[in-house]
ZATISE-286514 format. One record per residue (C-alpha): residue number from 1; residue in three letters; x, y, z. Coordinates in nm, 2 decimals, decimal comma, m for minus. Each point is the difference from the previous one (the first is absolute). Layout:
+-----+-----+--------+--------+--------+
!   n ! res !   east !  north !     up !
+-----+-----+--------+--------+--------+
! NUM ! ALA !      X !      Y !      Z !
...
+-----+-----+--------+--------+--------+
This chain:
+-----+-----+--------+--------+--------+
!   n ! res !   east !  north !     up !
+-----+-----+--------+--------+--------+
!   1 ! UNK !  m1,21 !  m4,97 !  m0,19 !
!   2 ! UNK !   0,00 !   0,24 !   0,29 !
!   3 ! UNK !   0,16 !   0,36 !  m0,02 !
!   4 ! UNK !   0,23 !  m0,15 !   0,34 !
!   5 ! UNK !   0,16 !  m0,27 !  m0,26 !
!   6 ! UNK !   0,04 !   0,29 !  m0,25 !
!   7 ! UNK !   0,17 !   0,24 !   0,28 !
!   8 ! UNK !   0,20 !  m0,29 !   0,15 !
!   9 ! UNK !   0,11 !  m0,15 !  m0,34 !
!  10 ! UNK !   0,14 !   0,35 !  m0,13 !
!  11 ! UNK !   0,14 !   0,11 !   0,37 !
!  12 ! UNK !   0,23 !  m0,32 !   0,00 !
!  13 ! UNK !   0,16 !   0,02 !  m0,38 !
!  14 ! UNK !   0,24 !   0,27 !  m0,09 !
!  15 ! UNK !  m0,19 !   0,00 !  m0,38 !
!  16 ! UNK !  m0,34 !   0,11 !   0,06 !
!  17 ! UNK !  m0,33 !   0,01 !  m0,23 !
!  18 ! UNK !  m0,06 !   0,36 !  m0,12 !
!  19 ! UNK !  m0,29 !  m0,07 !  m0,22 !
!  20 ! UNK !  m0,36 !   0,07 !   0,14 !
!  21 ! UNK !  m0,09 !  m0,32 !   0,21 !
!  22 ! UNK !  m0,30 !  m0,13 !  m0,15 !
!  23 ! UNK !   0,13 !   0,05 !  m0,37 !
!  24 ! UNK !   0,15 !  m0,32 !  m0,05 !
!  25 ! UNK !  m0,22 !  m0,23 !   0,12 !
!  26 ! UNK !  m0,30 !   0,19 !  m0,19 !
!  27 ! UNK !   0,21 !   0,00 !  m0,28 !
!  28 ! UNK !   0,08 !  m0,36 !   0,00 !
!  29 ! UNK !  m0,36 !  m0,14 !   0,09 !
!  30 ! UNK !  m0,12 !   0,17 !  m0,30 !
!  31 ! UNK !   0,26 !  m0,10 !  m0,22 !
!  32 ! UNK !  m0,11 !  m0,37 !   0,19 !
!  33 ! UNK !  m0,36 !   0,03 !  m0,09 !
!  34 ! UNK !   0,05 !   0,09 !  m0,37 !
!  35 ! UNK !   0,28 !  m0,18 !  m0,06 !
!  36 ! UNK !  m0,12 !  m0,32 !   0,15 !
!  37 ! UNK !  m0,37 !   0,03 !  m0,21 !
!  38 ! UNK !   0,16 !   0,14 !  m0,34 !
!  39 ! UNK !   0,28 !  m0,33 !   0,01 !
!  40 ! UNK !  m0,28 !  m0,25 !   0,14 !
!  41 ! UNK !  m0,20 !   0,08 !  m0,36 !
!  42 ! UNK !   0,32 !  m0,01 !  m0,19 !
!  43 ! UNK !   0,12 !  m0,37 !   0,18 !
!  44 ! UNK !  m0,37 !  m0,12 !  m0,10 !
!  45 ! UNK !   0,05 !   0,09 !  m0,34 !
!  46 ! UNK !   0,39 !  m0,08 !  m0,03 !
!  47 ! UNK !  m0,03 !  m0,32 !   0,15 !
!  48 ! UNK !  m0,33 !  m0,11 !  m0,18 !
!  49 ! UNK !   0,15 !   0,06 !  m0,34 !
!  50 ! UNK !   0,23 !  m0,20 !  m0,20 !
!  51 ! UNK !   0,36 !   0,21 !   0,01 !
!  52 ! UNK !   0,03 !  m0,04 !  m0,39 !
!  53 ! UNK !   0,24 !   0,27 !  m0,05 !
!  54 ! UNK !   0,34 !   0,13 !   0,18 !
!  55 ! UNK !  m0,17 !   0,34 !   0,10 !
!  56 ! UNK !  m0,30 !  m0,22 !   0,16 !
!  57 ! UNK !   0,25 !  m0,20 !   0,21 !
!  58 ! UNK !   0,20 !   0,31 !   0,13 !
!  59 ! UNK !  m0,36 !   0,18 !   0,08 !
!  60 ! UNK !  m0,09 !  m0,30 !   0,23 !
!  61 ! UNK !   0,36 !   0,00 !   0,18 !
!  62 ! UNK !  m0,06 !   0,38 !   0,05 !
!  63 ! UNK !  m0,35 !  m0,03 !   0,15 !
!  64 ! UNK !   0,11 !  m0,28 !   0,22 !
!  65 ! UNK !   0,33 !   0,20 !   0,11 !
!  66 ! UNK !  m0,29 !   0,31 !   0,07 !
!  67 ! UNK !  m0,23 !  m0,20 !   0,18 !
!  68 ! UNK !   0,27 !  m0,13 !   0,22 !
!  69 ! UNK !   0,14 !   0,31 !   0,09 !
!  70 ! UNK !  m0,33 !   0,14 !   0,08 !
!  71 ! UNK !  m0,07 !  m0,25 !   0,26 !
!  72 ! UNK !   0,34 !   0,08 !   0,17 !
!  73 ! UNK !  m0,16 !   0,35 !   0,06 !
!  74 ! UNK !  m0,26 !  m0,06 !   0,33 !
!  75 ! UNK !   0,34 !  m0,10 !   0,16 !
!  76 ! UNK !   0,20 !   0,33 !  m0,09 !
!  77 ! UNK !  m0,37 !   0,17 !   0,11 !
!  78 ! UNK !  m0,02 !  m0,15 !   0,34 !
!  79 ! UNK !   0,37 !   0,03 !   0,11 !
!  80 ! UNK !   0,07 !   0,31 !  m0,17 !
!  81 ! UNK !   0,22 !   0,22 !   0,22 !
!  82 ! UNK !   0,00 !  m0,31 !   0,30 !
!  83 ! UNK !   0,17 !  m0,26 !   0,13 !
!  84 ! UNK !  m0,06 !  m0,37 !  m0,13 !
!  85 ! UNK !   0,13 !  m0,32 !  m0,02 !
!  86 ! UNK !   0,34 !   0,06 !  m0,19 !
!  87 ! UNK !  m0,01 !  m0,31 !  m0,16 !
!  88 ! UNK !  m0,36 !   0,03 !  m0,16 !
!  89 ! UNK !   0,09 !   0,36 !  m0,09 !
!  90 ! UNK !   0,27 !  m0,10 !  m0,18 !
!  91 ! UNK !  m0,17 !  m0,28 !  m0,21 !
!  92 ! UNK !  m0,27 !   0,24 !  m0,06 !
!  93 ! UNK !   0,27 !   0,29 !  m0,13 !
!  94 ! UNK !   0,18 !  m0,26 !  m0,21 !
!  95 ! UNK !  m0,30 !  m0,13 !  m0,15 !
!  96 ! UNK !  m0,13 !   0,34 !  m0,07 !
!  97 ! UNK !   0,31 !   0,05 !  m0,18 !
!  98 ! UNK !   0,02 !  m0,31 !  m0,19 !
!  99 ! UNK !  m0,33 !   0,08 !  m0,16 !
! 100 ! UNK !   0,09 !   0,35 !  m0,04 !
! 101 ! UNK !   0,29 !  m0,11 !  m0,26 !
! 102 ! UNK !  m0,22 !  m0,25 !  m0,14 !
! 103 ! UNK !  m0,22 !   0,24 !  m0,10 !
! 104 ! UNK !   0,27 !   0,22 !  m0,16 !
! 105 ! UNK !   0,16 !  m0,32 !  m0,16 !
! 106 ! UNK !  m0,34 !  m0,05 !  m0,19 !
! 107 ! UNK !  m0,07 !   0,36 !  m0,09 !
! 108 ! UNK !   0,31 !  m0,03 !  m0,17 !
! 109 ! UNK !  m0,06 !  m0,36 !  m0,18 !
! 110 ! UNK !  m0,31 !   0,19 !  m0,09 !
! 111 ! UNK !   0,19 !   0,31 !  m0,15 !
! 112 ! UNK !   0,24 !  m0,24 !  m0,17 !
! 113 ! UNK !  m0,28 !  m0,20 !  m0,15 !
! 114 ! UNK !  m0,17 !   0,34 !  m0,14 !
! 115 ! UNK !   0,30 !   0,11 !  m0,12 !
! 116 ! UNK !   0,12 !  m0,32 !  m0,19 !
! 117 ! UNK !  m0,38 !   0,00 !  m0,17 !
! 118 ! UNK !   0,05 !   0,36 !  m0,11 !
! 119 ! UNK !   0,35 !   0,00 !  m0,13 !
! 120 ! UNK !   0,04 !  m0,40 !  m0,10 !
! 121 ! UNK !  m0,39 !  m0,04 !  m0,08 !
! 122 ! UNK !   0,08 !  m0,29 !  m0,28 !
! 123 ! UNK !   0,25 !  m0,18 !   0,23 !
! 124 ! UNK !  m0,08 !  m0,22 !   0,30 !
! 125 ! UNK !   0,27 !  m0,05 !   0,26 !
! 126 ! UNK !   0,07 !  m0,26 !   0,20 !
! 127 ! UNK !  m0,10 !   0,22 !   0,31 !
! 128 ! UNK !  m0,34 !   0,06 !  m0,15 !
! 129 ! UNK !  m0,13 !  m0,33 !   0,00 !
! 130 ! UNK !  m0,21 !  m0,11 !   0,27 !
! 131 ! UNK !   0,21 !  m0,29 !   0,13 !
! 132 ! UNK !   0,30 !   0,19 !   0,04 !
! 133 ! UNK !  m0,20 !   0,30 !   0,16 !
! 134 ! UNK !  m0,13 !  m0,25 !   0,27 !
! 135 ! UNK !   0,40 !  m0,09 !   0,09 !
! 136 ! UNK !   0,08 !   0,31 !  m0,01 !
! 137 ! UNK !  m0,27 !   0,10 !   0,24 !
! 138 ! UNK !   0,10 !  m0,28 !   0,28 !
! 139 ! UNK !   0,37 !   0,08 !  m0,07 !
! 140 ! UNK !  m0,04 !   0,36 !   0,09 !
! 141 ! UNK !  m0,21 !  m0,11 !   0,32 !
! 142 ! UNK !   0,27 !  m0,25 !   0,11 !
! 143 ! UNK !   0,28 !   0,28 !  m0,01 !
! 144 ! UNK !  m0,23 !   0,23 !   0,21 !
! 145 ! UNK !  m0,04 !  m0,29 !   0,26 !
! 146 ! UNK !   0,33 !  m0,08 !  m0,03 !
! 147 ! UNK !   0,15 !   0,37 !   0,01 !
! 148 ! UNK !  m0,21 !   0,11 !   0,30 !
! 149 ! UNK !   0,08 !  m0,33 !   0,20 !
! 150 ! UNK !   0,33 !   0,20 !   0,06 !
! 151 ! UNK !  m0,14 !   0,23 !   0,25 !
! 152 ! UNK !  m0,08 !  m0,23 !   0,24 !
! 153 ! UNK !   0,35 !  m0,19 !   0,01 !
! 154 ! UNK !   0,16 !   0,32 !   0,07 !
! 155 ! UNK !   0,26 !   0,03 !   0,28 !
! 156 ! UNK !  m0,19 !   0,10 !   0,36 !
! 157 ! UNK !   0,02 !   0,29 !   0,13 !
! 158 ! UNK !   0,21 !   0,08 !   0,34 !
! 159 ! UNK !  m0,23 !   0,27 !   0,10 !
! 160 ! UNK !  m0,36 !   0,02 !  m0,10 !
! 161 ! UNK !  m0,10 !   0,43 !  m0,03 !
! 162 ! UNK !  m0,34 !   0,07 !   0,11 !
! 163 ! UNK !  m0,08 !   0,07 !  m0,39 !
! 164 ! UNK !   0,01 !  m0,36 !  m0,06 !
! 165 ! UNK !  m0,26 !  m0,10 !   0,26 !
! 166 ! UNK !  m0,25 !   0,20 !  m0,20 !
! 167 ! UNK !  m0,17 !  m0,16 !  m0,35 !
! 168 ! UNK !   0,05 !   0,15 !  m0,34 !
! 169 ! UNK !   0,21 !   0,30 !   0,14 !
! 170 ! UNK !   0,41 !   0,10 !  m0,08 !
! 171 ! UNK !   0,19 !  m0,21 !   0,10 !
! 172 ! UNK !   0,38 !  m0,04 !   0,01 !
! 173 ! UNK !   0,16 !  m0,28 !  m0,28 !
! 174 ! UNK !   0,33 !  m0,15 !  m0,02 !
! 175 ! UNK !   0,25 !  m0,03 !  m0,28 !
! 176 ! UNK !  m0,15 !  m0,32 !  m0,16 !
! 177 ! UNK !  m0,40 !   0,12 !   0,00 !
! 178 ! UNK !   0,09 !   0,39 !  m0,10 !
! 179 ! UNK !   0,22 !  m0,15 !  m0,30 !
! 180 ! UNK !  m0,28 !  m0,21 !  m0,11 !
! 181 ! UNK !  m0,27 !   0,31 !   0,03 !
! 182 ! UNK !   0,27 !   0,26 !  m0,18 !
! 183 ! UNK !   0,03 !  m0,30 !  m0,29 !
! 184 ! UNK !  m0,37 !  m0,02 !  m0,04 !
! 185 ! UNK !  m0,02 !   0,34 !  m0,04 !
! 186 ! UNK !   0,28 !   0,01 !  m0,26 !
! 187 ! UNK !  m0,18 !  m0,24 !  m0,23 !
! 188 ! UNK !  m0,31 !   0,15 !   0,02 !
! 189 ! UNK !   0,19 !   0,34 !  m0,12 !
! 190 ! UNK !   0,17 !  m0,24 !  m0,27 !
! 191 ! UNK !  m0,40 !  m0,11 !  m0,09 !
! 192 ! UNK !  m0,12 !   0,36 !  m0,01 !
! 193 ! UNK !   0,27 !   0,07 !  m0,28 !
! 194 ! UNK !  m0,14 !  m0,33 !  m0,17 !
! 195 ! UNK !  m0,34 !   0,13 !   0,00 !
! 196 ! UNK !   0,12 !   0,37 !  m0,13 !
! 197 ! UNK !   0,16 !  m0,21 !  m0,31 !
! 198 ! UNK !  m0,29 !  m0,18 !  m0,04 !
! 199 ! UNK !  m0,29 !   0,25 !   0,02 !
! 200 ! UNK !   0,23 !   0,25 !  m0,19 !
! 201 ! UNK !   0,02 !  m0,31 !  m0,29 !
! 202 ! UNK !  m0,40 !  m0,03 !   0,03 !
! 203 ! UNK !  m0,03 !   0,40 !  m0,04 !
! 204 ! UNK !   0,19 !   0,01 !  m0,30 !
! 205 ! UNK !  m0,16 !  m0,29 !  m0,15 !
! 206 ! UNK !  m0,38 !   0,11 !   0,04 !
! 207 ! UNK !   0,09 !   0,33 !  m0,13 !
! 208 ! UNK !   0,09 !  m0,14 !  m0,33 !
! 209 ! UNK !  m0,27 !  m0,29 !  m0,03 !
! 210 ! UNK !  m0,28 !   0,07 !  m0,20 !
! 211 ! UNK !  m0,35 !  m0,11 !   0,06 !
! 212 ! UNK !  m0,31 !   0,02 !  m0,23 !
! 213 ! UNK !   0,20 !   0,31 !  m0,19 !
! 214 ! UNK !  m0,19 !   0,28 !   0,15 !
! 215 ! UNK !  m0,32 !  m0,20 !   0,07 !
! 216 ! UNK !  m0,14 !   0,16 !   0,34 !
! 217 ! UNK !  m0,07 !  m0,33 !   0,15 !
! 218 ! UNK !   0,36 !  m0,14 !  m0,08 !
! 219 ! UNK !   0,14 !   0,32 !   0,15 !
! 220 ! UNK !  m0,24 !  m0,09 !   0,31 !
! 221 ! UNK !   0,13 !  m0,34 !   0,04 !
! 222 ! UNK !   0,35 !   0,13 !  m0,05 !
! 223 ! UNK !  m0,07 !   0,25 !   0,31 !
! 224 ! UNK !  m0,11 !  m0,28 !   0,20 !
! 225 ! UNK !   0,26 !  m0,24 !  m0,06 !
! 226 ! UNK !   0,23 !   0,33 !   0,12 !
! 227 ! UNK !  m0,19 !   0,02 !   0,30 !
! 228 ! UNK !   0,03 !  m0,39 !   0,08 !
! 229 ! UNK !   0,36 !  m0,03 !  m0,06 !
! 230 ! UNK !   0,07 !   0,31 !   0,20 !
! 231 ! UNK !  m0,21 !  m0,10 !   0,31 !
! 232 ! UNK !   0,25 !  m0,26 !   0,13 !
! 233 ! UNK !   0,28 !   0,25 !   0,03 !
! 234 ! UNK !  m0,19 !   0,29 !   0,14 !
! 235 ! UNK !  m0,13 !  m0,23 !   0,29 !
! 236 ! UNK !   0,35 !  m0,21 !   0,04 !
! 237 ! UNK !   0,16 !   0,37 !   0,05 !
! 238 ! UNK !  m0,24 !   0,14 !   0,23 !
! 239 ! UNK !  m0,03 !  m0,27 !   0,22 !
! 240 ! UNK !   0,39 !  m0,14 !   0,00 !
! 241 ! UNK !   0,23 !   0,28 !  m0,08 !
! 242 ! UNK !  m0,04 !   0,21 !   0,27 !
! 243 ! UNK !   0,03 !  m0,27 !   0,28 !
! 244 ! UNK !   0,34 !  m0,08 !  m0,17 !
! 245 ! UNK !   0,17 !   0,35 !  m0,01 !
! 246 ! UNK !  m0,09 !   0,00 !   0,34 !
! 247 ! UNK !   0,14 !  m0,34 !   0,07 !
! 248 ! UNK !   0,33 !   0,07 !  m0,03 !
! 249 ! UNK !   0,07 !   0,29 !   0,24 !
! 250 ! UNK !  m0,23 !  m0,18 !   0,23 !
! 251 ! UNK !   0,22 !  m0,32 !   0,01 !
! 252 ! UNK !   0,32 !   0,18 !   0,07 !
! 253 ! UNK !  m0,21 !   0,17 !   0,30 !
! 254 ! UNK !  m0,09 !  m0,34 !   0,14 !
! 255 ! UNK !   0,38 !  m0,13 !  m0,13 !
! 256 ! UNK !   0,12 !   0,31 !   0,26 !
! 257 ! UNK !   0,18 !   0,17 !  m0,33 !
! 258 ! UNK !  m0,24 !   0,29 !   0,05 !
! 259 ! UNK !   0,05 !   0,08 !   0,38 !
! 260 ! UNK !  m0,24 !   0,37 !   0,04 !
! 261 ! UNK !  m0,30 !  m0,07 !   0,15 !
! 262 ! UNK !  m0,22 !   0,21 !  m0,15 !
! 263 ! UNK !   0,12 !  m0,12 !  m0,33 !
! 264 ! UNK !  m0,12 !  m0,36 !   0,14 !
! 265 ! UNK !  m0,35 !   0,14 !   0,12 !
! 266 ! UNK !  m0,05 !   0,17 !  m0,37 !
! 267 ! UNK !   0,12 !  m0,35 !  m0,15 !
! 268 ! UNK !  m0,21 !  m0,20 !   0,20 !
! 269 ! UNK !  m0,32 !   0,24 !  m0,10 !
! 270 ! UNK !   0,04 !  m0,03 !  m0,37 !
! 271 ! UNK !   0,08 !  m0,37 !   0,01 !
! 272 ! UNK !  m0,34 !  m0,03 !   0,14 !
! 273 ! UNK !  m0,18 !   0,22 !  m0,23 !
! 274 ! UNK !   0,19 !  m0,19 !  m0,30 !
! 275 ! UNK !  m0,06 !  m0,31 !   0,14 !
! 276 ! UNK !  m0,38 !   0,07 !   0,02 !
! 277 ! UNK !  m0,01 !   0,13 !  m0,36 !
! 278 ! UNK !   0,17 !  m0,36 !  m0,12 !
! 279 ! UNK !  m0,29 !  m0,15 !   0,21 !
! 280 ! UNK !  m0,22 !   0,16 !  m0,25 !
! 281 ! UNK !   0,09 !  m0,17 !  m0,26 !
! 282 ! UNK !  m0,19 !  m0,29 !   0,09 !
! 283 ! UNK !  m0,32 !   0,21 !  m0,06 !
! 284 ! UNK !   0,11 !   0,15 !  m0,33 !
! 285 ! UNK !   0,12 !  m0,34 !  m0,13 !
! 286 ! UNK !  m0,40 !  m0,08 !  m0,11 !
! 287 ! UNK !   0,00 !   0,33 !  m0,21 !
! 288 ! UNK !   0,30 !  m0,17 !  m0,23 !
! 289 ! UNK !  m0,22 !  m0,34 !   0,00 !
! 290 ! UNK !  m0,29 !   0,18 !  m0,13 !
! 291 ! UNK !   0,12 !   0,18 !  m0,27 !
! 292 ! UNK !   0,28 !  m0,26 !  m0,13 !
! 293 ! UNK !  m0,24 !  m0,30 !   0,01 !
! 294 ! UNK !  m0,31 !  m0,03 !  m0,15 !
! 295 ! UNK !  m0,13 !  m0,29 !   0,21 !
! 296 ! UNK !   0,10 !   0,20 !   0,29 !
! 297 ! UNK !  m0,21 !   0,29 !  m0,12 !
! 298 ! UNK !  m0,31 !  m0,21 !  m0,14 !
! 299 ! UNK !  m0,01 !  m0,21 !   0,34 !
! 300 ! UNK !  m0,01 !   0,33 !   0,17 !
! 301 ! UNK !  m0,28 !   0,17 !  m0,19 !
! 302 ! UNK !  m0,21 !  m0,29 !  m0,02 !
! 303 ! UNK !   0,02 !  m0,02 !   0,40 !
! 304 ! UNK !  m0,08 !   0,36 !   0,05 !
! 305 ! UNK !  m0,32 !  m0,09 !  m0,26 !
! 306 ! UNK !  m0,09 !  m0,31 !   0,21 !
! 307 ! UNK !   0,04 !  m0,20 !  m0,27 !
! 308 ! UNK !   0,17 !  m0,32 !   0,21 !
! 309 ! UNK !  m0,09 !  m0,24 !  m0,26 !
! 310 ! UNK !   0,21 !   0,18 !  m0,25 !
! 311 ! UNK !   0,33 !   0,04 !   0,23 !
! 312 ! UNK !  m0,03 !  m0,38 !   0,06 !
! 313 ! UNK !  m0,05 !  m0,11 !  m0,38 !
! 314 ! UNK !   0,30 !   0,32 !  m0,08 !
! 315 ! UNK !   0,26 !  m0,15 !   0,25 !
! 316 ! UNK !  m0,09 !  m0,40 !  m0,12 !
! 317 ! UNK !   0,16 !   0,13 !  m0,36 !
! 318 ! UNK !   0,34 !  m0,03 !  m0,14 !
! 319 ! UNK !   0,13 !   0,27 !  m0,25 !
! 320 ! UNK !   0,21 !  m0,04 !  m0,23 !
! 321 ! UNK !   0,38 !   0,14 !   0,04 !
! 322 ! UNK !  m0,03 !   0,17 !  m0,32 !
! 323 ! UNK !  m0,10 !   0,37 !   0,13 !
! 324 ! UNK !   0,07 !   0,33 !  m0,08 !
! 325 ! UNK !   0,25 !   0,19 !   0,17 !
! 326 ! UNK !  m0,24 !   0,23 !   0,19 !
! 327 ! UNK !  m0,12 !  m0,34 !   0,21 !
! 328 ! UNK !   0,14 !  m0,28 !   0,18 !
+-----+-----+--------+--------+--------+
């Protein structure tokens, strides 16, 4: 992309990109390369393996969502701060958010699964059964596609501002689109509160859990369990909380509730930075698979050692659903 296009885009739009010119394209390119490699490997593992637990089903769909999100990044890089086909930019933007919120949904279901296995280890709830977890996953995808389709049926604007011609930039929003975005932020706030309740209860449970009566190996397993349990909320919070803290005032600025140009400029820069951070989730989710899935971990280790026959045999096996809380 030439500097002329960059300068032209900024000169015709009231809200400008104040971040260094190549920062976002380079960052998205790095995330795209790492995410494409890691999620291709994850897809290989999860699609070849029979999904015999609810968490395996959620991980499979989470990997799919991350892979599709990563495939949106080349167009975000190509059209960064420049004009492009309006319908294409809108489609890519909507598709990007569908997969981002799919990732949020499946990470939440993985957390719910961990919560039930640790707090209610003897019980098997309906949501933990493979058939129900598949139905739940399909319902989530359907709701996301239907919900995001509303952005294509809104009333057309009488006047198109220069910002509207620039892909993935600060765009004015009407009451319908703005209301939907604010409702999504509110739902995320509820989800964060549920996360806090879940993991406070998990922390209290793990604190009183006895493993081996002082045996060093048992204590080591307990520490590993604690690490694996808090890995999901750590990644979830790092990637998605900053974005949603910025999102509400950003949408209000797009709706014209916040009118000061300096505030719009600041919120646009924060939105770009936190959106980049949320995209990083597609690279970090394979870390969750590595620690929570013994099959995934063994596959990666065998592949690193060049034991490809072992990789093939490992992913053909069906593993029992009777499993420790430290594994899926």
